[in-house]
C-alpha positions as CSV (number, residue, x, y, z in Angstrom):
1,M,142.8,18.9,102.9
2,P,144.3,18.4,106.6
3,T,140.6,19.3,109.2
4,S,140.5,22.1,111.3
5,E,141.5,20.3,114.3
6,Q,144.8,18.9,112.6
7,F,145.5,22.8,110.8
8,W,144.9,24.4,114.8
9,D,147.1,21.6,116.3
10,A,149.4,22.6,113.9
11,M,149.3,26.5,114.3
12,A,148.7,26.2,118.4
13,N,152.3,26.9,119.4
14,T,152.5,29.4,117.0
15,Y,148.8,31.0,117.9
16,A,149.6,31.1,121.0
17,A,152.6,33.1,121.2
18,R,151.2,35.6,118.8
19,P,150.5,39.1,119.9
20,I,147.5,40.9,119.6
21,K,147.6,42.9,116.5
22,N,145.4,45.5,117.4
23,V,145.6,45.9,121.0
24,E,143.5,48.9,120.8
25,A,140.7,47.8,119.3
26,Y,140.8,44.1,122.1
27,E,141.1,46.7,124.4
28,K,137.8,48.2,123.4
29,T,136.2,44.6,122.5
30,M,136.7,43.8,126.1
31,E,135.6,47.0,127.7
32,R,132.0,46.6,126.0
33,T,131.9,42.5,126.6
34,R,132.2,43.5,130.3
35,L,129.2,45.7,130.3
36,Y,127.1,42.3,130.0
37,L,128.7,40.8,132.6
38,K,127.3,39.8,136.2
39,P,129.3,38.3,139.3
40,D,126.8,35.0,139.2
41,D,127.1,34.3,134.9
42,K,127.4,30.5,133.6
43,V,129.6,31.8,130.6
44,L,130.4,29.4,127.4
45,E,132.8,30.4,125.0
46,L,133.5,28.9,122.1
47,G,136.7,29.0,119.8
48,C,138.8,30.0,122.8
49,G,142.0,29.7,121.2
50,S,144.8,29.7,124.3
51,G,142.2,30.9,127.2
52,S,143.7,34.1,127.4
53,T,140.5,35.7,126.3
54,A,138.4,33.6,129.1
55,L,141.2,34.0,131.5
56,L,141.4,37.7,131.6
57,L,137.4,38.2,131.6
58,S,137.4,35.1,134.6
59,P,137.2,37.9,137.7
60,H,134.1,39.2,136.0
61,V,132.0,36.3,135.9
62,G,131.3,33.1,138.3
63,H,132.2,30.7,135.8
64,I,133.8,29.9,132.7
65,W,133.3,27.3,130.2
66,A,136.3,27.5,127.1
67,S,136.1,25.2,124.3
68,D,138.1,25.2,121.5
69,I,138.4,22.0,118.7
70,S,142.4,22.0,119.2
71,S,143.8,19.9,121.5
72,R,146.8,21.6,121.7
73,L,145.2,24.8,122.4
74,I,143.3,23.7,124.7
75,E,146.4,22.2,126.4
76,I,148.0,25.9,126.4
77,G,144.8,26.6,128.4
78,R,144.9,25.0,131.4
79,Q,148.8,25.6,131.8
80,K,148.1,29.2,131.5
81,A,145.2,28.9,133.7
82,K,147.3,27.1,136.8
83,D,150.1,29.3,136.1
84,Q,147.6,32.2,136.5
85,N,146.2,30.3,139.3
86,V,142.6,30.8,138.1
87,T,140.3,28.8,139.3
88,N,136.8,29.4,137.8
89,V,137.7,28.6,134.4
90,D,137.9,24.4,132.8
91,F,138.5,24.4,129.2
92,I,136.5,21.5,126.9
93,H,138.0,20.2,123.9
94,G,135.8,20.2,120.8
95,D,133.7,21.5,119.2
96,I,130.2,23.9,119.1
97,L,128.7,19.9,119.5
98,A,130.6,18.9,122.4
99,P,128.6,16.6,124.3
100,A,130.0,18.2,127.3
101,I,129.1,21.6,126.5
102,D,125.7,20.3,127.1
103,E,126.6,19.5,130.3
104,H,126.4,23.2,131.8
105,A,123.8,24.6,129.8
106,P,122.0,26.9,129.5
107,Y,124.7,29.5,130.0
108,N,123.8,33.2,131.0
109,G,126.3,34.4,127.6
110,I,128.0,32.9,125.4
111,W,131.3,34.2,123.4
112,A,132.2,34.2,119.9
113,F,135.2,35.9,119.3
114,N,137.1,35.8,115.9
115,F,135.0,32.5,115.5
116,M,132.0,32.8,113.3
117,H,133.7,33.2,110.4
118,L,135.4,30.3,110.4
119,L,132.3,28.1,110.9
120,E,130.9,25.7,107.8
121,D,127.5,26.3,108.5
122,I,126.8,29.1,110.6
123,P,122.8,28.8,110.7
124,A,123.0,25.9,112.2
125,S,125.6,27.0,115.3
126,L,123.8,30.2,115.7
127,E,120.1,27.4,116.1
128,R,122.5,25.7,118.8
129,M,124.1,28.9,120.7
130,H,120.3,29.9,121.3
131,K,119.5,26.4,122.5
132,L,122.4,26.3,125.0
133,L,121.7,30.1,126.0
134,K,118.8,30.9,129.4
135,P,115.8,33.3,128.0
136,G,117.8,36.3,128.3
137,G,121.0,35.4,127.4
138,V,123.3,36.8,125.7
139,L,125.8,35.9,122.4
140,I,128.9,38.5,122.5
141,S,130.7,37.9,119.1
142,K,133.7,39.2,117.2
143,T,133.7,38.4,113.4
144,A,135.5,38.8,110.2
145,C,132.6,39.7,107.9
146,L,134.2,38.7,104.9
147,S,131.5,39.2,101.9
148,G,132.5,42.2,99.3
149,R,136.2,42.9,98.3
150,H,137.3,40.0,100.4
151,G,135.4,37.4,98.1
152,L,138.8,38.0,96.2
153,L,140.4,35.7,98.3
154,R,138.4,32.8,97.6
155,I,140.7,31.2,95.0
156,P,144.5,31.9,97.6
157,I,142.7,30.6,100.1
158,T,140.8,27.8,99.0
159,I,144.4,26.9,97.4
160,M,146.4,27.2,100.6
161,Q,143.5,25.4,102.4
162,W,144.5,22.6,100.5
163,F,147.7,22.8,101.6
164,G,147.0,22.9,104.9
165,K,148.0,26.9,105.2
166,A,144.8,28.0,106.1
167,P,141.4,27.2,107.7
168,H,137.4,27.0,106.5
169,V,136.3,30.3,105.8
170,S,133.1,31.6,105.4
171,Y,132.3,34.6,103.4
172,I,129.2,36.3,105.1
173,S,128.4,39.9,106.0
174,A,127.8,41.5,109.1
175,E,124.2,42.7,107.4
176,K,123.7,38.5,107.1
177,L,125.1,37.6,109.8
178,E,122.6,39.7,111.9
179,L,119.4,38.6,109.9
180,L,120.9,35.2,110.7
181,M,120.8,35.8,114.2
182,Q,117.2,37.5,114.5
183,A,116.0,34.5,112.4
184,Q,117.1,32.3,115.0
185,G,115.7,34.2,117.6
186,F,118.2,36.8,119.0
187,E,117.8,40.6,119.5
188,I,120.1,42.6,118.6
189,L,121.7,44.8,121.1
190,E,125.0,46.4,119.4
191,S,126.2,46.1,116.3
192,C,129.4,48.2,115.8
193,T,133.1,48.2,114.2
194,F,136.4,49.3,116.1
195,P,137.8,51.0,114.4
196,K,135.4,52.4,112.1
197,A,137.0,51.0,109.2
198,S,137.1,47.5,110.2
199,E,135.5,44.9,108.8
200,V,135.7,43.2,111.8
201,R,132.0,43.3,114.1
202,F,130.9,43.4,117.1
203,I,127.6,42.2,117.6
204,V,125.9,41.5,121.5
205,A,122.3,39.7,120.8
206,R,120.3,38.8,123.7
207,K,118.2,35.5,122.8
208,L,113.9,36.6,123.3
């Protein structure tokens, strides 16, 4: 089975060129996110992909360190930053344990958009995020909560994974994700879905 890095490297060009599926939901996510940003914030984005969100939000913060497990996506992000003349976004190749992430900690904020459900160990990752944040810092996430009826997808997804056609996927409910955040020392400030019928949960959690 290909590693997650190999999967995303292979998918990088296609992923970077893919249009946003739900523009309205994305714009709502950005709108809600901007409410928690300050001009001097130091932010870490996990699973930044090709860097589109980091570059979009860069005018609203002091500096962003955008990280991703795919070296190819990081290359694309760096080129996009250069093309757009954005100077306050740096890209880090590596997972959540990358030493370069520690070099700039602690952060005022951590972003994890479309990221949590791709983690193999969500509790350990949340513990790591908590350590990387300043007291009072906020974790802003949007997560595909694929429990319940989506559990029926496990068999076909597993088969696709063996052929390198799907990444690792964790099946977790929004309620369980919130409980895990609280167990790691976060206070839930906001939790909602948009559109309301979606199973993709937007959560803002503050480090106590």
